[in-house]
N, C-alpha and C positions, 0 to 999 in steps of 0.2 A: 694531500689531504683536502685541498680546495675543492676538487671535484666531488669528493664524498660529502662534504658539507652542503654543496649545492643540490646533490641528489636528495639529502635528507630534508632540506627546506622545501624542495619540490613535492616530496611525499606529504609533509605536513600540510602544505597549501592545498594539495589534493583532498586530503581528509577534511580540511576546513570547508572546502567547497561542498563536500558531501553533507556536512552538518548544517549548511545554511538553508533556511526555508526557501522554498522555490514556489514562486506564484504559479508556475505552470506544472507543478509537481503532478505525478500520475499516481493515483490512489494505490493501485496494484498492477504491476506489469503483466499479469496473466490475463487482464481484460484488454482487448484490442481497441474498443471504441468508447467513446463517451459523448454525451450531449448535455449542455446546460439547460436546466429547467428553470425559466425566469418567472418570477411572480410580480404582477403589476397591480398594485393597490391603489394607484394614482387615479385622479378623476378621469383620465383617459382610458383606464382599464376597468378594474372591478369597482373603483371608487369605494374602498373600504377605509374608513377614517380610524378605526381602532387598530392598535397593534396587537397582533394575535400570536399565541405561542402553542405549540403542539397541536396544530390544526390539521385534520386529515383533508388532503387535497387530491382530486381526481386528476391523474395525468392521462390524456388520450393520445394514443399513438395509431396512426393510419398510414397508408402507403405514400401520402404526400409529405410527412415529416419524419419517417422512420423506415429503415431498411430491415424488414423482417428476416431477410436471408442472412444478415450478419449476426443474428441471435439463435439461441437454441430454439428448437421447434416449439417448445413449451414456455419459452421465456424465462426458464428457471436460473439463467446466468444473469438476469438483470439485477443491478444493485443500485441503491440511491445513497450518495455520501454527501456530507456537508460541503459548503463552498471552499472551505480550507482543505479539502482532500483528506480529512483526518477521521471524521466520525461517520460510521455507517448509520443509515436511518432505517426505521422500521417501515415495512410496506407489505402489501399483499395484492395479488392479481385477481381482479374479478373475472376478467376475460382476456385470453390471448389466442387470437385465431389468425394464423398467417395466411390461410386460404382466403379469408375475407379482408386481410390487411387491416385488422383492427385490434386494439388491445385497450383495456381499461385497467389502470393500476392506481391503487390508493396509497399515499405516501403521508406519513407523519412528518410535517415541515416544522422544524423547531421554531422558526420565527418569520412572521410576515409584518413588516413595518408599515403602520397606518399611513395612507397616502403616498407610499414610496413604491418606486419600481427597482429597487436595488437589490432585493433579496433574491437568492437563487440556490439551487442544489445541483449536483452532478448526477447524471444517470449513466452507469457503466453497463456494458454488455459486450459480447463477443468472446466469451471463455467456454469452449466446449466441454471442459471437465469440471465446471463449477456445480456444487450441489445446489439444491433449492434453498433460497435464503429468505422466503417469505415468513412473516410473523404477523397474522391477521389480528391477533388480539393486542399485540403491542402496538398496532397502528393507531389505536385510539387511547385517550387519556382515561383515568380512573372514573371520571364522571359520566363517560359514555357507556350507558348500560345495555344498550341494544341498538344494533344497526342491521338492517335487512336490505340487502342488494336485490333480492328476489331473482338471483341469477340461476337457481336450481332448475333442472329439467323435469324433475318429478319429486314426489314426496312434499314435505312441509318446509317452508322457508326457514333458513337457519340464521341464527345471530353470528355476526362476524367479530363480536367483541369476545374478550376472554370470560365474560360471565355466562356465556352459552344459554342465553334466554331465548331458545329455539321455540318455533311454533309447535304446539302439541296437537292441535287440530287444525286442519286446513281443508276447506272445500272450494276454494277459488281456482283460477286458471293461471298457470304459469307459461313463461316462454312468450310473453307479449312484447314486441318491440316498443321501446320507451325512450325516455330522455337519455339515459346512459345504459346501454346493454338491454337487458330484459326487465320487464316489470310483471305485476300481477293484476288480474282482472277479477272484479267482483260484480255479480249479477243481481244484487238485492236480496238473494236468499243465501249466498255464500258468505264465508268469514274465516278469519284466522284467530286462533286463541293462543296466548302466551301465558304459561302457568305462573302463578304468584311465587315470588322468590325474594330473599332478603335483600338482594341487590336492587330490586325495583322499589326503593324507598325515596319518594319525592318529597319528604318532609321539609328539606332545606331548599327546594326549588325544583322546577320542572320545565323542560324544553321539549317540544315536539317539533319535528321538521320532516316534511315529505313533499314529493311531487305528486300532483293530482290532476286527473283529467276526467271530467264528465262525459259520458257518452249520450246523455239526455238531460233535459232540465230536471232538477231535483227538488223534491219537496223537503220533508225532514228526514235526514239521514245521518248516521254516525260513521265517522271515519276512524276515530280512536275513542274507545269507551272503557273507562275504569270505574265501576259502579257497583256497590254492594247494597244499594237500596237506602243507605243512611249517609253515605258520603259518595261524591263522584267527581272525576275529571273527565271532561267530554270534549272532543274536537269533532265538529260536524257541519252539516249544511242545513240552512233553512231557506227554503225558496231559492236555492242555488247560492245563497250568500254565506260565506264561510263564518264560523264563529268559534270561540273557545269558552268554556264555562266551567265554573267550580261550584260544588255544593258541599258545605262543610257540616251539614246536618243541623243547622240552627234556623231552618226555614227560609233561608235566603240564598238565592243563586246569583252569583256574580258572573256577568257575561261580557266578552268583547266581541262585538259583531260587526263585520264588514258592511259598508253601505252599498256596495255594488255587487251584483251576482256574477258568478263565473260562467264564461261562455262554454258551452259544450264543444268537445273535440279540440280543446286548446289545453296545453300543459301550463299549470301554475305551480309555483313553489309556495307552499303553505307552512307557516310555523306559528306556534303558540308557546308563550312562556308564562309561567305562574311564579311570581316573586312573593312569598309569604310576607304578610304585614305591609305589602306595598301595592301591587297591581297584577292584573292579567292583561297580557298584550297579544295582539293578533298581527301577524306579518303576512304580506302577500308580495311575492316577487321581490324580497329583500327590503321591503319598505313597510314601516308600521302604519297600519290603517285604522286600528281601533284599540282602545285600552280602557280598563275600568279599575277603580281603586279596590284593593283587597285589604281589609282591616284585620283579618284573622289569620290563623295558620293555614298551611296548605292541607287540603284533605288527604287522608291516608286509607282508602277503602282496603278492606280485607277481601279482595276478590281477584280472579284472573282478568287479565287485559284482553279485550276483543278488538280486532282490527276489521273494518269493513261492515261492522254492524254494532248494535248495543248488545248488552248481556242477553243471551238466550236466542240471538238472531233477529231481534227486532230492529226496526229502522234501518234496514240494510242499504248499503251504499251501491250505487250503480255507476261503475266507472273504473278507472285504472289508478294504481299507485306505483311509485317507484322510490327507491332510496329513502326509507323511513328510518330516522334517527331519534333515539330518546336519551335524554341527559338528566341527571339528578341535580343539576345546577341551572341557574338562569343564565342562558348564553347571551352575551351582548349583541347589539345590532350588527356590529361589524362581522361577528362570527356567522350569523344568519345570512348576512349579504354575501360573505365569502362562499358559503355553501350554494346559494343561488347563482352567484356569478361563476363560480368554479365547476359546478355540475351541469350548468345550462349548455345548450347547444352552441352558443356563441363563444363559449371558453374564454371569457375576458380575463380571467385571473392567471392563467398559465399560458406560457408559450415556450417552445423548443427552439434552441439555437441549431447551428449547423454541426453535424457529427465531426468529431475529431478522432484522428487515428493515432494511437500510441505506438510504441516501439514493438508492439505485438509480442508479447511475451518477453519483454525486456527481462529478462532474467529475474526470477523470484530471488536468486542469490543476492542480486544488486540491491533489491528492495529491503530484503532482511538485513543486509550489511548496513544500510542506512539506519535502520532501527537500532541495530547493536551499537553502532557508532554513537547514537544519540544517548544511549544509557551508560556508556563507559564513564566511571568516575575519574576524578582528577589524579588520584594516586596511580591508577592503572595507566593514564595517559603518560605519566612521567616515565614508568617502566617501558611502555611501548615506544616512547620517544627515543630512549637509550637503545632499545632493541633495533629500531630503524636506523639509528646512526651506525651501529655495529653492522647491520645488513648492508647499508649503503656503502660503508667502508670495504667490506668484503666484496661487493660488486665491483667496486672500483679497482681494487687489487686484482681481481680475477681478469677484468678487462685489460689492464695494463700488462699483466704477465702473459696472457694468451697471445697478445699482439707481439710482445717481445720474443717470445719462444718461436712463433711462427716466422718472424723476420730473421731470427738467429739460425733456424733450420734452413731456411732458404739461402741465406748467405753462407752457411757452412757447406752446403751442397756445391755452390758455385766455387767456393775457395778450394775444396778438396779436388774438384776436377782440374782447376788451374795448378794446384800443387803437383799432382801426379804428372802433368805434361810440362812442367818447368824444367829448364836446362840444368840447373844446379841448386843447391840448397838455399843460397843467398839471393837467388834471382827475383824474389818477390818481396823482399824486405821493405822496399820503398813504395809498395802499392797500398798503403794504409787507406787512401781515400776510396779505393775500389771496393774495399771490404769493411766498412765502418760498423757493421751489425754482427760480424762473424766472430764468436768467441775462438774458433779455431786459428783464425789469422792472428788474434792477439796471443794465443799460446805460441804459435809459430814464431812470432816476432820476439817474444820473450826468450824463446829458445836461441834464436839466431844472435841476439844482442849478447846473452850470456856467453855463447860460444866465441863471439868475436872478442869479447873482453878476456876470456881465458887464454885464448890463442895469443892475443897481444901481450899478455903478461909473461907468456912462455917464449915470446919471440919467434914463434912458429907461424908458418904460412898454411892456411886451410887448403888441403888438397895436395900438400907435398907428399913425397914418397914415404916419408917415415910415418910410422903409426903414432896416433894420439894416445895419451896416457889414460889410465883408468880414472884418474882424477878429473880429467877434463870431461870424460863421458858421464861420470857421476854428477859433476857440476851442471852439466846441460840437462840431464835427466831431472835433477832437483829443481832447476828453473822452470822447466815446462810443467812439472807437476804442481809447482807452487802457483803458476799462472792458471792452470786448470782449476785449482781449488778457488782462486779468486773469482774466475768466471762463474763456477758453480754456486758461490755465495751470491753473486749478483742476481743470478736466475731465482734463487731461493728467497731473496730478500723480500720482506712483507707478507710471507705466507703465515707468519705468526699471528697476523690479524685475522686471518681466516680461521686459524686454529682456535683462537679465542672465542670467535663466533660459534664454532663447532661446540666447544665445551661450555662456554659461558651463556650462550642463548638459552638452552633449556633450563639453566638454573635461575636465570633472571625470570623466565617465564613461570617457573615453579614459585618463585618468590611473589610475583603478581597473583598467582592462583591462590596461594595461601592468604594473601592480604585480602583478596576479593571475597574468600570464604568467610574471613573474619568480619568484614563489612556486612556480609549477608546476615550472620547471626547478630551482629549488633543492630542491624535495621529491624530484625524480627523482635528482639528484646525491646527496642524503642516503640515499635508499633503495637506490640502486644498481640499480634495475630499473623498467621502465615498467609499473607496475601501476596499477590503477584507483584504489586507495587513495591513492597518491601524487599522481595527477593531478587527481582530482575536485575536492578543495577549491579549488585554484587556478584551475582552469577555471570552476567555479561562481561564484567570486568575481568573476573577470574579466568573464564574461558578465553577471553580475547588475549590475555597475557600469555596463557598456554599456547595458543595458536601462533602469537607473534614470536615466541621462542622457538618453536618448531619451524616457522617459515624463515627464520634466520639460520638455524643450525642445519637443516636438511640441504638446502642449496649450497651452503658453505662447505658441507661435508663432500658432496658430489664434485663441486668445483675444486676442492683441494686435492682430492683423489686424482682427478684428471690432470691438474697441473703437476702433481708430484710424478705422475707417469710420464708426462712430456719431458720434465726436467731429467729424469733417469735416462731418457733416450739421448738428450743432448750430452749428458755426462759420459755415456757409453761411447757416443762418437768422439768425445775428446779423449777418452782412454785409448781407443783404437788409434787416434791420430798420434797420440805419444809414442806407441810402438812404431808406427810408420816413420815418424820423424827421426827416433834414434836409430832405426835400421838404416834409413838413408844417410844419416849422418855418418854412421859407421862405414857404409859402403864408399861414400865420396871422401872420407878421410883416410882411406887406405886400410880400413879394418882395425880392430883393437889388438894390442900386443898379447 
């Protein structure tokens, strides 16, 4: 049984290894490749001092850092997963064009540590059967109420957030090459209008962020206008100098205005924040350039929002816009700087590591097996442990018996040939070392020894002319039959363990199944709701015990049936030999009276 115990210990160690966390674990074996997307907020990178959470980050793919041939043609097999390979992340694709070798993907990153270059996520790809996993609305937090990528080819620009604050009127021009993908162009008479909605409530704060490029020096123009005549929030240009202003209807306009004008045909990142009872701030290229104190609440005009002009089309903007973001809270400087550094052409916030190849479809079964093993409860492990010991014992017995039977058959065949060609009945009695594994030889030897003993008692010589008595014949027959029974028992010894595995394995599995179902209902009662978290451990334990019982019983059944048939063959050979031995004994002894 020592070998059986070793096998059981090896199985337990194997399961333990499966349960250990693996730093190089592969999220899902169906995905063939992955790359690490690293975020650098250190001074050498994006230089973001604030720790950010749930920030939308642009991941740029191109022919120099990504093999488009390894992904699906539309990029729908791309997935983003946390660095621990456990949590899928929300994302959506703005552009994926293998012909141009370029892709723009927005990912909701759970955390970017301020001043750190240690945070990263995994990007998986290379699964031809994967469905589309995009979630545009989930890419942004609840405070992000409008995001326009301007990537449409026609129609009005659409909001990528779940609030669906799409443009309802648009007279500008789409398809303009810009900072990231495509932008929109306004000619001074064109604009975009976004309808008033309950989600566009900036009473608790306001953040505007967008890329802007003048195509000519600007006088007075509005980039963003929310104005009903009594209250307003405006982001615009005055003599090419950017500004943000609020008017709360008390006859006083508060403005934060930049000191330097914007140079035409150069892209700038412009942001404005309005913090009620605090200040209005203006940011250019991730740096605060102006601010003014704000002592009252933030205005809340009851009007539509205009992009590219003031209400009614006045003060039109001449230039290009890209990536316009609106939030109902005041975003910190780090957030604005992350947008600027992450979306800008330098791409200082993100970098991609070298592609890694997985086992290429390492079997989904292995991945799911690991999940099941992690959810099995202690009581189920006890039953599974007993089943594994039973199974290991059955395997050990099968291995020993099949080896013994094969060696016995081979030795029997050799002995039978030698016996048939021997000179007389006793000529092989001293050849024990030549047939150590032959049951037939031991039966033969037992018969010869019994015959010699009986003849000695009678004072007769074997082979004399007189005939032997029935008593001697029956004594010899009894001796060899007894020896044959002993040999048969040796061959069958230990099969009871396999029979116990056959009959007991399913019942132990059933015990674990009932126990697991009881745990499931107990978890439901404890949690008060039918959640997967409450149900999964009990169900996994129940079904694992059932599976364990069947995996022990079914191979044991087949193995036992095979061994039984082989033992029957050896027993049949011994029965035939008994007849041959008695016949030869009678012939050489001169026949029976």
